[in-house]
C-alpha positions as CSV (number, residue, x, y, z in Angstrom):
1,X,68.7,107.3,120.4
2,X,69.4,109.5,117.4
3,X,71.0,112.8,117.6
4,X,67.7,114.6,116.8
5,X,66.0,112.7,119.6
6,X,68.8,113.6,122.1
7,X,68.5,117.2,121.1
8,X,64.8,117.2,121.7
9,X,65.2,115.4,125.0
10,X,67.7,117.9,126.3
11,X,65.5,121.0,125.8
12,X,64.3,122.5,129.0
13,X,61.9,125.4,128.8
14,X,63.1,126.0,125.3
15,X,66.5,127.3,126.6
16,X,69.7,125.8,125.1
17,X,73.3,126.3,125.9
18,X,75.3,126.2,122.7
19,X,78.8,125.0,123.1
20,X,81.0,126.1,120.2
21,X,83.2,123.9,118.0
22,X,86.5,124.5,119.8
23,X,88.3,121.9,117.5
24,X,88.6,124.6,114.8
25,X,92.2,125.7,115.1
26,X,91.5,129.0,113.3
27,X,88.8,130.1,115.8
28,X,89.8,132.8,118.3
29,X,87.7,134.2,121.1
30,X,85.5,136.4,118.9
31,X,84.7,133.6,116.5
32,X,83.8,131.3,119.4
33,X,81.6,134.0,120.9
34,X,79.8,134.5,117.6
35,X,79.1,130.8,117.3
36,X,77.7,130.8,120.9
37,X,75.4,133.6,119.9
38,X,73.8,131.7,117.0
39,X,72.1,128.4,117.4
40,X,71.9,128.0,113.6
41,X,75.7,127.8,113.4
42,X,75.7,124.4,115.1
43,X,74.2,123.0,111.9
44,X,77.4,123.7,109.9
45,X,80.2,121.2,109.9
46,X,83.7,122.5,110.7
47,X,85.2,123.7,107.4
48,X,88.8,124.1,108.8
49,X,90.0,120.5,108.1
50,X,88.9,120.9,104.4
51,X,90.8,124.1,104.1
52,X,93.9,122.8,105.9
53,X,93.9,119.6,103.9
54,X,93.6,121.5,100.6
55,X,96.5,123.8,101.6
56,X,98.6,120.9,102.8
57,X,98.4,118.7,99.8
58,X,98.9,121.4,97.2
59,X,101.8,122.9,99.2
60,X,103.4,119.4,99.5
61,X,103.3,118.7,95.8
62,X,104.8,122.1,94.8
63,X,107.4,121.9,97.6
64,X,108.6,118.5,96.3
65,X,109.6,120.4,93.1
66,X,111.2,123.3,94.9
67,X,113.1,121.0,97.2
68,X,114.5,119.1,94.2
69,X,112.7,115.8,95.1
70,X,110.7,116.0,91.8
71,X,112.2,117.3,88.6
72,X,111.1,120.8,87.5
73,X,109.6,119.3,84.4
74,X,106.9,117.6,86.6
75,X,105.6,120.9,87.9
76,X,102.5,120.9,85.7
77,X,101.2,118.0,87.8
78,X,100.5,120.7,90.5
79,X,98.3,122.7,88.3
80,X,95.2,120.5,88.4
81,X,95.5,120.2,92.2
82,X,96.1,123.9,92.6
83,X,92.9,124.7,90.6
84,X,90.5,122.1,92.1
85,X,91.7,121.4,95.7
86,X,94.1,124.2,96.7
87,X,92.0,126.8,94.9
88,X,88.3,126.0,94.7
89,X,88.0,123.7,97.7
90,X,89.9,126.1,99.9
91,X,87.9,129.1,98.8
92,X,84.7,127.1,99.7
93,X,86.1,126.4,103.1
94,X,86.7,130.2,103.5
95,X,83.1,130.9,102.6
96,X,81.8,128.4,105.2
97,X,84.1,130.1,107.8
98,X,82.3,133.3,106.9
99,X,79.0,131.6,107.7
100,X,80.4,130.5,111.0
101,X,81.4,134.0,111.9
102,X,85.2,133.1,111.9
103,X,86.9,136.2,110.4
104,X,90.4,134.7,110.6
105,X,89.5,131.4,109.1
106,X,87.5,133.0,106.3
107,X,90.3,135.4,105.5
108,X,93.1,132.9,105.4
109,X,91.3,130.1,103.6
110,X,89.8,132.4,101.0
111,X,93.1,134.2,100.5
112,X,95.2,131.1,100.1
113,X,92.6,129.5,97.9
114,X,92.9,132.6,95.7
115,X,96.7,132.2,95.9
116,X,96.5,128.8,94.4
117,X,94.0,129.9,91.8
118,X,96.3,132.8,90.8
119,X,99.3,130.3,90.7
120,X,97.4,128.1,88.3
121,X,96.3,131.0,86.2
122,X,99.8,132.5,86.0
123,X,101.4,129.3,84.7
124,X,98.5,128.5,82.4
125,X,97.8,131.8,80.8
126,X,100.2,134.6,81.7
127,X,103.8,133.3,82.4
128,X,104.6,133.1,78.7
129,X,103.8,136.9,78.3
130,X,106.6,137.8,80.8
131,X,110.0,138.3,79.2
132,X,112.3,135.4,80.1
133,X,114.8,137.6,81.8
134,X,112.1,139.0,84.1
135,X,110.6,135.7,85.2
136,X,112.6,135.7,88.4
137,X,111.7,139.2,89.3
138,X,108.0,138.6,88.7
139,X,108.0,135.4,90.7
140,X,110.0,137.0,93.5
141,X,107.7,139.9,94.0
142,X,104.7,137.7,93.8
143,X,106.1,135.6,96.6
144,X,107.2,138.6,98.6
145,X,103.6,139.9,98.5
146,X,102.2,136.6,99.9
147,X,105.0,136.4,102.5
148,X,104.0,139.9,103.8
149,X,100.3,138.7,103.9
150,X,101.4,135.6,105.7
151,X,103.4,137.6,108.3
152,X,100.3,139.7,109.0
153,X,98.2,136.6,109.5
154,X,100.9,135.2,111.8
155,X,100.2,138.1,114.2
156,X,96.5,137.2,114.2
157,X,97.3,133.5,114.5
158,X,99.0,134.1,117.9
159,X,95.5,134.2,119.4
160,X,94.3,131.0,117.8
161,X,96.2,127.8,118.5
162,X,99.9,127.1,119.0
163,X,100.3,124.7,116.1
164,X,98.5,127.0,113.7
165,X,100.7,129.9,114.7
166,X,103.7,127.6,114.1
167,X,102.3,126.8,110.6
168,X,102.1,130.5,109.7
169,X,105.6,131.1,110.9
170,X,107.0,128.3,108.8
171,X,105.0,129.4,105.7
172,X,106.2,132.9,106.1
173,X,109.9,131.9,106.2
174,X,109.3,129.5,103.3
175,X,107.8,132.2,101.1
176,X,110.6,134.7,101.9
177,X,113.2,132.0,101.1
178,X,111.5,131.2,97.8
179,X,111.2,134.9,96.9
180,X,114.9,135.6,97.5
181,X,115.7,132.4,95.6
182,X,113.7,133.6,92.7
183,X,115.6,136.9,92.8
184,X,118.8,134.9,92.6
185,X,120.1,135.8,96.0
186,X,121.4,132.3,96.6
187,X,121.3,128.9,94.9
188,X,120.1,127.0,98.0
189,X,117.2,129.4,99.0
190,X,114.7,127.8,96.7
191,X,115.6,124.3,97.9
192,X,115.3,125.6,101.5
193,X,111.9,127.1,100.8
194,X,110.8,123.7,99.3
195,X,112.0,121.9,102.4
196,X,110.2,124.3,104.7
197,X,107.1,123.9,102.5
198,X,107.1,120.2,103.0
199,X,107.4,120.8,106.8
200,X,104.5,123.2,106.5
201,X,102.4,120.7,104.7
202,X,103.0,118.2,107.4
203,X,101.9,120.6,110.1
204,X,98.8,121.5,108.1
205,X,98.0,117.8,107.7
206,X,98.3,117.4,111.4
207,X,95.8,120.1,112.1
208,X,93.5,118.7,109.4
209,X,93.7,115.2,111.1
210,X,93.1,116.8,114.5
211,X,89.9,118.4,113.4
212,X,88.6,115.3,111.6
213,X,89.3,112.8,114.4
214,X,87.9,115.2,117.0
215,X,84.6,115.0,115.0
216,X,84.6,111.2,114.4
217,X,85.7,110.4,118.0
218,X,83.5,113.0,119.6
219,X,86.4,114.6,121.5
220,X,89.8,116.1,120.9
221,X,92.5,113.4,120.3
222,X,95.5,115.2,119.0
223,X,96.9,118.1,121.2
224,X,96.7,121.6,119.9
225,X,97.0,124.1,122.7
226,X,94.7,127.2,122.5
227,X,96.5,130.5,122.6
228,X,93.3,132.5,123.1
229,X,92.3,130.8,126.3
230,X,95.3,129.2,128.2
231,X,92.9,127.8,130.8
232,X,91.2,125.6,128.3
233,X,93.2,122.6,127.1
234,X,90.5,121.1,124.9
235,X,87.7,123.7,125.0
236,X,86.7,127.3,125.5
237,X,86.4,129.2,128.7
238,X,83.9,132.0,129.5
239,X,83.1,134.7,127.1
240,X,80.9,137.8,127.0
241,X,78.7,137.9,123.9
242,X,78.0,141.3,122.3
243,X,74.6,142.4,123.5
244,X,74.0,139.4,125.6
245,X,74.8,138.0,129.0
246,X,78.0,136.2,129.9
247,X,78.0,132.6,128.6
248,X,79.9,130.0,130.5
249,X,80.9,126.9,128.7
250,X,81.7,125.2,131.9
251,X,84.6,123.2,130.6
252,X,84.9,120.9,133.6
253,X,81.3,119.9,133.4
254,X,81.6,119.3,129.6
255,X,84.6,117.1,130.1
256,X,82.5,114.7,132.2
257,X,79.7,114.5,129.7
258,X,79.5,111.2,127.8
259,X,80.2,111.0,124.1
260,X,76.6,110.1,123.4
261,X,75.6,113.6,124.5
262,X,77.6,115.2,121.8
263,X,76.0,116.2,118.5
264,X,78.8,114.6,116.5
265,X,77.3,115.3,113.2
266,X,77.4,119.1,113.7
267,X,80.1,121.6,114.4
268,X,78.8,122.2,118.0
269,X,77.3,120.3,120.8
270,X,74.0,121.2,122.3
271,X,72.6,120.4,125.7
272,X,69.8,121.8,127.9
273,X,70.5,124.2,130.7
């Protein structure tokens, strides 16, 4: 039976319970509640793995240079990836998070997509206009600004998932290390920032894989503990939707449901009440 036929068969008196996509590591309680409130959101695939993958790969390449694994002369190889994948693809992921009602995911993916676009633009068009003796100062304050933003997002990430919060903590430390390295505070700080960037890329790739395999297998495979609802290991608990009645996801009942009842092609699962 196709997904569409299952969906029609599970309708009872035209009343549906919409179960949100709890595999999105960037979704907190409000985003999940908004997804519950809109049946149309279930038609949108989870954009978080795309955004995380774009962030991971671009960060990995640049961090190889900062860590000294790749020569500095190879840095231009990052530019194309920063433009197409880290920049454009990640901004698109942020736009789709806006459509899902996920303010946190939309903010971070769009912002870091803009970070990589600005990185590409800086090296391509504007770096040569900065006096050579001021390159370190300019790069340092550029990185400090993004480190501050990352720290602010770390606070918000504490109500998403544990591994995502860990990712933001690592990225914040990496950016501060790179910034002080650019200021000339210590010869090893840039290398430390590069090593932390490689670790951050690995964590982001883990989250990306967790989201993708949860979709293809129809259930969470890789652990990623929720910080917004400690009682839900792989799903959401009960939430009160603005202007609506309390909606219970009934996690224990959902855990016993077979994989065939999941709408694996969508970001949410739908079943009749």
